[in-house]
C-alpha positions as CSV (number, residue, x, y, z in Angstrom):
1,M,-10.5,-0.3,-28.3
2,K,-10.2,3.4,-27.6
3,K,-13.1,3.2,-25.3
4,A,-11.6,0.4,-23.2
5,K,-8.4,2.4,-22.8
6,K,-10.3,5.4,-21.5
7,E,-12.2,3.2,-19.0
8,I,-8.9,1.9,-17.7
9,K,-7.6,5.4,-17.2
10,I,-10.7,6.3,-15.3
11,L,-10.4,3.2,-13.1
12,D,-6.7,4.0,-12.4
13,E,-7.6,7.5,-11.4
14,I,-10.4,6.3,-9.1
15,T,-8.1,3.8,-7.5
16,L,-5.4,6.4,-6.9
17,L,-7.9,8.9,-5.5
18,D,-9.3,6.2,-3.1
19,F,-5.7,5.5,-2.0
20,I,-5.1,9.2,-1.4
21,R,-8.4,9.6,0.5
22,T,-7.5,6.6,2.7
23,F,-3.9,7.4,3.5
24,S,-3.7,11.2,3.4
25,L,-5.4,14.1,5.1
26,Y,-7.5,14.8,2.1
27,E,-10.6,12.6,2.6
28,D,-12.8,14.9,0.5
29,V,-10.5,15.3,-2.6
30,K,-12.5,14.9,-5.8
31,T,-9.9,15.0,-8.6
32,L,-6.2,14.3,-9.0
33,A,-5.8,18.0,-10.1
34,E,-6.3,18.9,-6.4
35,V,-3.5,16.6,-5.3
36,S,0.2,17.5,-5.4
37,T,3.1,15.0,-5.8
38,K,4.0,15.7,-2.1
39,D,0.5,14.6,-1.1
40,I,0.9,11.3,-3.0
41,I,4.3,10.7,-1.4
42,T,2.8,11.4,2.1
43,A,0.0,9.0,1.4
44,C,2.5,6.3,0.3
45,R,4.5,6.9,3.5
46,H,1.4,6.5,5.7
47,F,0.5,3.4,3.8
48,A,4.0,1.9,4.3
49,N,4.0,2.8,8.0
50,T,0.5,1.3,8.4
51,Y,1.5,-2.0,6.9
52,E,5.1,-1.8,8.2
53,I,6.6,-2.1,4.7
54,L,9.5,0.2,5.4
55,N,12.1,-0.4,8.0
């Protein structure tokens, strides 16, 4: 069971990294430690603007 939990965490991290690479200026980011909260918010804004989620 512990192993499955660890795998889920890794998958979540990869998914978030892929999101950040796609919607921020950091296409070559390798770990979440390199990413600030501001970078994540910026990526979310670009995502929202791309898909016209926000008004």
